[in-house]
C-alpha positions as CSV (number, residue, x, y, z in Angstrom):
1,M,-55.1,-14.4,4.0
2,N,-53.0,-12.4,6.4
3,G,-51.9,-8.8,5.9
4,G,-48.2,-9.6,5.9
5,F,-45.5,-8.2,8.1
6,T,-45.7,-4.8,9.7
7,S,-43.4,-2.8,11.9
8,A,-43.9,-3.5,15.6
9,R,-43.7,-0.9,18.3
10,G,-40.3,-1.0,20.0
11,G,-38.5,-2.5,17.1
12,G,-39.0,-5.8,15.3
13,V,-41.9,-6.9,13.2
14,R,-45.4,-8.3,13.7
15,L,-47.2,-10.9,11.6
16,R,-50.8,-12.0,11.9
17,I,-51.2,-15.4,10.4
18,G,-54.1,-17.9,10.5
19,S,-53.7,-21.5,11.6
20,E,-54.0,-22.8,8.1
21,E,-51.3,-20.5,6.8
22,A,-49.1,-21.4,9.8
23,A,-49.6,-25.0,8.8
24,V,-48.3,-24.4,5.3
25,V,-45.2,-22.6,6.7
26,R,-44.6,-25.4,9.1
27,L,-44.9,-28.0,6.4
28,L,-42.6,-26.1,4.0
29,M,-40.0,-25.4,6.7
30,G,-40.0,-29.1,7.7
31,Q,-39.4,-30.0,4.1
32,L,-36.6,-27.5,3.8
33,I,-34.9,-28.9,6.9
34,D,-35.2,-32.4,5.6
35,L,-33.7,-31.4,2.3
36,L,-30.8,-29.7,4.1
37,G,-30.1,-33.0,5.9
38,E,-29.2,-33.7,9.4
39,G,-26.6,-31.5,11.1
40,G,-23.8,-33.4,12.8
41,E,-23.1,-32.5,16.3
42,P,-19.6,-31.3,16.5
43,G,-17.4,-33.2,18.8
44,P,-15.2,-31.7,21.6
45,R,-12.2,-29.9,20.1
46,P,-9.1,-28.5,21.8
47,D,-9.1,-24.9,22.6
48,D,-6.1,-24.1,20.4
49,G,-7.2,-20.5,19.6
50,M,-8.0,-21.4,16.0
51,P,-11.6,-20.9,14.6
52,D,-14.1,-23.7,14.8
53,L,-14.3,-24.6,11.1
54,Q,-16.9,-27.3,10.2
55,L,-15.2,-28.9,7.3
56,S,-17.4,-30.5,4.7
57,E,-16.5,-33.9,3.1
58,N,-18.6,-32.8,0.1
59,T,-16.6,-30.9,-2.4
60,A,-19.0,-31.2,-5.4
61,V,-22.2,-29.4,-6.4
62,S,-25.1,-31.6,-5.6
63,D,-27.0,-33.6,-8.2
64,D,-30.2,-32.2,-6.7
65,P,-31.1,-29.1,-8.6
66,V,-32.6,-27.4,-5.4
67,L,-29.4,-28.0,-3.3
68,A,-27.3,-26.9,-6.3
69,R,-29.3,-23.7,-6.3
70,L,-29.0,-23.2,-2.5
71,F,-25.2,-24.1,-2.6
72,P,-23.9,-22.9,-5.9
73,D,-20.4,-23.1,-7.2
74,A,-18.3,-20.1,-5.9
75,Y,-16.0,-20.2,-8.9
76,G,-17.8,-21.4,-12.0
77,E,-14.6,-21.5,-14.0
78,D,-12.4,-23.0,-11.4
79,Q,-13.6,-26.4,-10.1
80,K,-10.7,-26.9,-7.9
81,A,-11.1,-23.5,-6.2
82,S,-14.9,-24.2,-5.9
83,A,-14.3,-27.6,-4.4
84,E,-12.0,-26.1,-1.8
85,F,-14.4,-23.3,-1.0
86,R,-17.3,-25.7,-0.6
87,R,-15.1,-27.8,1.7
88,Y,-14.6,-24.9,4.1
89,T,-18.1,-23.3,3.8
90,E,-21.0,-25.8,3.0
91,A,-21.3,-27.3,6.4
92,G,-21.6,-23.9,8.1
93,L,-24.0,-22.6,5.5
94,R,-26.2,-25.7,5.7
95,E,-26.3,-25.3,9.6
96,G,-27.1,-21.7,9.3
97,K,-30.0,-22.5,7.0
98,R,-31.2,-25.2,9.3
99,A,-31.1,-22.8,12.3
100,A,-32.9,-20.1,10.4
101,A,-35.6,-22.6,9.5
102,R,-35.8,-23.9,13.1
103,T,-36.1,-20.3,14.4
104,V,-39.2,-19.9,12.1
105,L,-40.7,-23.0,13.5
106,A,-40.0,-22.0,16.9
107,T,-41.6,-18.5,16.5
108,L,-44.5,-19.6,14.4
109,G,-46.6,-21.4,16.9
110,E,-50.1,-22.4,15.7
111,G,-50.7,-18.9,14.2
112,G,-52.2,-15.9,15.5
113,E,-50.1,-12.7,16.1
114,I,-46.3,-13.2,16.1
115,V,-43.9,-10.5,17.1
116,L,-40.2,-11.0,16.1
117,G,-37.1,-9.3,17.2
118,P,-34.6,-8.2,14.7
119,D,-32.5,-11.4,14.8
120,E,-35.8,-13.6,14.5
121,A,-36.9,-11.4,11.5
122,Q,-33.6,-12.0,9.8
123,A,-33.9,-15.7,10.3
124,W,-37.5,-15.5,8.7
125,L,-36.1,-13.5,5.8
126,R,-33.3,-16.0,5.0
127,S,-35.7,-19.0,5.4
128,L,-38.4,-17.4,3.2
129,N,-35.7,-16.7,0.6
130,D,-34.5,-20.3,0.8
131,L,-38.1,-21.7,0.4
132,R,-38.7,-19.5,-2.6
133,L,-35.4,-20.6,-4.3
134,A,-36.3,-24.3,-3.7
135,L,-39.9,-23.9,-4.9
136,G,-38.7,-21.9,-7.9
137,V,-36.4,-24.8,-8.9
138,R,-38.9,-27.4,-8.4
139,L,-41.6,-25.6,-10.3
140,D,-39.2,-24.4,-12.9
141,I,-40.3,-20.8,-12.4
142,T,-39.2,-18.1,-14.9
143,E,-40.4,-14.6,-15.7
144,E,-42.6,-16.2,-18.5
145,T,-44.0,-18.8,-15.9
146,L,-45.1,-16.0,-13.6
147,D,-47.0,-14.4,-16.5
148,Q,-48.5,-17.7,-17.6
149,M,-49.7,-18.8,-14.1
150,R,-52.1,-15.9,-13.9
151,S,-54.0,-17.6,-16.8
152,F,-54.0,-21.1,-15.3
153,D,-57.3,-22.9,-14.9
154,W,-58.5,-23.4,-11.2
155,D,-58.2,-27.2,-11.7
156,D,-54.5,-27.0,-13.0
157,P,-52.4,-29.2,-10.7
158,R,-49.6,-26.6,-10.7
159,N,-51.8,-24.0,-9.0
160,A,-51.0,-25.1,-5.4
161,G,-47.3,-24.8,-5.8
162,Y,-47.4,-21.6,-7.7
163,A,-49.9,-20.2,-5.1
164,A,-47.4,-21.1,-2.3
165,Y,-44.7,-19.5,-4.3
166,D,-46.6,-16.4,-4.9
167,W,-47.7,-16.2,-1.2
168,L,-44.1,-16.7,0.0
169,T,-43.0,-13.9,-2.2
170,Y,-45.6,-11.6,-0.8
171,L,-44.4,-12.6,2.8
172,Q,-40.9,-11.9,2.0
173,E,-41.6,-8.6,0.4
174,S,-43.8,-7.5,3.3
175,L,-41.0,-8.5,5.8
176,V,-38.4,-6.5,3.9
177,R,-40.7,-3.5,3.8
178,A,-41.3,-3.8,7.6
179,L,-37.7,-4.0,8.3
180,W,-36.8,-1.1,6.2
């Protein structure tokens, strides 16, 4: 296992990661991008001085619990306000999450030593957080689950998912510390 992120000389952060670990990150980032769906290419728009808002046709919380966690309602008590907020924000948020995951994939390579600048490090931080949220929902992780997983048998089929979640938590924490 790698030693996590550390501060790099001249700013940024450094990560030493083995090829097997890099393969896991690549796999998980690819799954995250797939989950987020394809991003539509914006068509040409007139230069009318207005901001380029990507409006979403979707105004409801997803039936997929992971997507519902990644894109929660903004106003839990006001469905109309939540729908309108989602209409104006979800497309941009999705594209931001896809862009961050693509940055991780572009900087990851096959493993080895990776040095990230501040913007790349922020993209990693956002994507690691999204992966942890997604895995946490899929594995139904709670405070009690985290305590229980320490006593699982090695043969328990849940071990791989929990190990990935635990490792992503470690990476995210080391990245936060290196940026601090």
